[in-house]
NUMIMAR-470879 format. One record per residue (C-alpha): residue in three letters; x, y, z. Coordinates in steps of 0.1 Angstrom, whole numbers, plus 5000, padded with zeros to 4 digits. Example, Ala and Ser with C-alpha at 12.3 -4.5 7.8 and 13.67 -1.06 7.14 Angstrom:
// residues 2
@rest:ALA&u:5123&v:4955&w:5078
@rest:SER&u:5137&v:4989&w:5071
// end
This chain:
// residues 112
@rest:GLN&u:5246&v:5880&w:0625
@rest:VAL&u:5212&v:5895&w:0629
@rest:GLN&u:5195&v:5915&w:0602
@rest:LEU&u:5170&v:5942&w:0608
@rest:VAL&u:5144&v:5954&w:0581
@rest:GLU&u:5124&v:5983&w:0585
@rest:SER&u:5092&v:5993&w:0569
@rest:GLY&u:5063&v:6020&w:0571
@rest:GLY&u:5082&v:6052&w:0561
@rest:ASP&u:5061&v:6076&w:0542
@rest:LEU&u:5051&v:6113&w:0536
@rest:VAL&u:5026&v:6125&w:0559
@rest:GLN&u:5011&v:6159&w:0567
@rest:PRO&u:5018&v:6178&w:0600
@rest:GLY&u:4997&v:6166&w:0627
@rest:GLY&u:4995&v:6132&w:0612
@rest:SER&u:5004&v:6097&w:0623
@rest:LEU&u:5026&v:6070&w:0611
@rest:ARG&u:5037&v:6035&w:0622
@rest:LEU&u:5071&v:6021&w:0617
@rest:SER&u:5079&v:5983&w:0619
@rest:CYS&u:5110&v:5964&w:0623
@rest:ALA&u:5117&v:5927&w:0618
@rest:ALA&u:5147&v:5911&w:0633
@rest:SER&u:5161&v:5878&w:0620
@rest:GLY&u:5169&v:5867&w:0655
@rest:SER&u:5161&v:5876&w:0691
@rest:ILE&u:5177&v:5909&w:0704
@rest:VAL&u:5178&v:5922&w:0740
@rest:ILE&u:5176&v:5960&w:0733
@rest:MET&u:5156&v:5971&w:0703
@rest:GLY&u:5148&v:6009&w:0693
@rest:TRP&u:5149&v:6035&w:0668
@rest:TYR&u:5173&v:6063&w:0659
@rest:ARG&u:5168&v:6089&w:0633
@rest:GLN&u:5192&v:6111&w:0613
@rest:ALA&u:5179&v:6144&w:0596
@rest:PRO&u:5199&v:6160&w:0567
@rest:GLY&u:5230&v:6176&w:0579
@rest:LYS&u:5225&v:6164&w:0616
@rest:GLN&u:5239&v:6136&w:0637
@rest:ARG&u:5220&v:6104&w:0642
@rest:GLU&u:5201&v:6106&w:0674
@rest:LEU&u:5183&v:6083&w:0695
@rest:VAL&u:5145&v:6082&w:0693
@rest:ALA&u:5134&v:6053&w:0717
@rest:THR&u:5144&v:6021&w:0730
@rest:ILE&u:5127&v:5990&w:0746
@rest:SER&u:5143&v:5962&w:0765
@rest:ALA&u:5132&v:5926&w:0762
@rest:ILE&u:5111&v:5931&w:0795
@rest:GLY&u:5095&v:5962&w:0780
@rest:ASN&u:5114&v:5990&w:0798
@rest:THR&u:5113&v:6020&w:0775
@rest:ALA&u:5132&v:6053&w:0770
@rest:TYR&u:5125&v:6081&w:0747
@rest:ALA&u:5140&v:6113&w:0736
@rest:ASP&u:5125&v:6144&w:0751
@rest:SER&u:5115&v:6158&w:0718
@rest:VAL&u:5091&v:6127&w:0711
@rest:LYS&u:5077&v:6119&w:0746
@rest:GLY&u:5041&v:6120&w:0746
@rest:ARG&u:5039&v:6117&w:0708
@rest:PHE&u:5057&v:6085&w:0700
@rest:THR&u:5051&v:6049&w:0715
@rest:ILE&u:5076&v:6021&w:0711
@rest:SER&u:5065&v:5985&w:0714
@rest:ARG&u:5078&v:5951&w:0706
@rest:ASP&u:5066&v:5915&w:0700
@rest:ASN&u:5093&v:5891&w:0715
@rest:ALA&u:5077&v:5861&w:0700
@rest:LYS&u:5079&v:5877&w:0664
@rest:ASN&u:5112&v:5895&w:0670
@rest:THR&u:5097&v:5927&w:0659
@rest:VAL&u:5097&v:5963&w:0671
@rest:SER&u:5074&v:5991&w:0662
@rest:LEU&u:5071&v:6029&w:0666
@rest:GLN&u:5038&v:6045&w:0665
@rest:MET&u:5043&v:6083&w:0658
@rest:ASN&u:5016&v:6107&w:0664
@rest:SER&u:5012&v:6144&w:0661
@rest:LEU&u:5040&v:6145&w:0636
@rest:LYS&u:5060&v:6177&w:0631
@rest:PRO&u:5080&v:6188&w:0602
@rest:GLU&u:5112&v:6186&w:0625
@rest:ASP&u:5105&v:6148&w:0627
@rest:THR&u:5115&v:6144&w:0591
@rest:ALA&u:5144&v:6121&w:0589
@rest:VAL&u:5156&v:6088&w:0579
@rest:TYR&u:5146&v:6064&w:0607
@rest:TYR&u:5168&v:6034&w:0615
@rest:CYS&u:5161&v:6004&w:0635
@rest:TYR&u:5186&v:5995&w:0661
@rest:GLY&u:5194&v:5963&w:0681
@rest:ARG&u:5220&v:5955&w:0708
@rest:GLN&u:5227&v:5920&w:0719
@rest:ILE&u:5253&v:5922&w:0747
@rest:VAL&u:5282&v:5941&w:0730
@rest:ARG&u:5272&v:5936&w:0694
@rest:GLU&u:5250&v:5963&w:0677
@rest:TYR&u:5229&v:5960&w:0645
@rest:TRP&u:5213&v:5985&w:0623
@rest:GLY&u:5186&v:5984&w:0595
@rest:GLN&u:5190&v:6001&w:0563
@rest:GLY&u:5168&v:6031&w:0572
@rest:THR&u:5132&v:6042&w:0561
@rest:GLN&u:5125&v:6079&w:0551
@rest:VAL&u:5097&v:6097&w:0571
@rest:THR&u:5088&v:6131&w:0556
@rest:VAL&u:5065&v:6154&w:0573
@rest:SER&u:5053&v:6183&w:0551
@rest:SER&u:5021&v:6198&w:0537
// end
């Protein structure tokens, strides 16, 4: 069983930046981030494979960057030009073959 622990959520003003980090207790092939805003379904933000292939939601392309350190089993999400609609609980995600893993979530609030 792999455990994922997120950090970095905070309150930030519109246009600001924030960096989320997630540490896994073991190696995972696919890592990424999802988010869930109040009253909405959980949605994909970005994923990255072990060899660095990335995918982003259209709503964050050009603003968010996902990266990982395979040696440390960590994944990060650099979020720039944040908007109020980015407000959500952000969840670290991992997939190893058919098994999926989730972190406990970290709150990101974008507000003036």
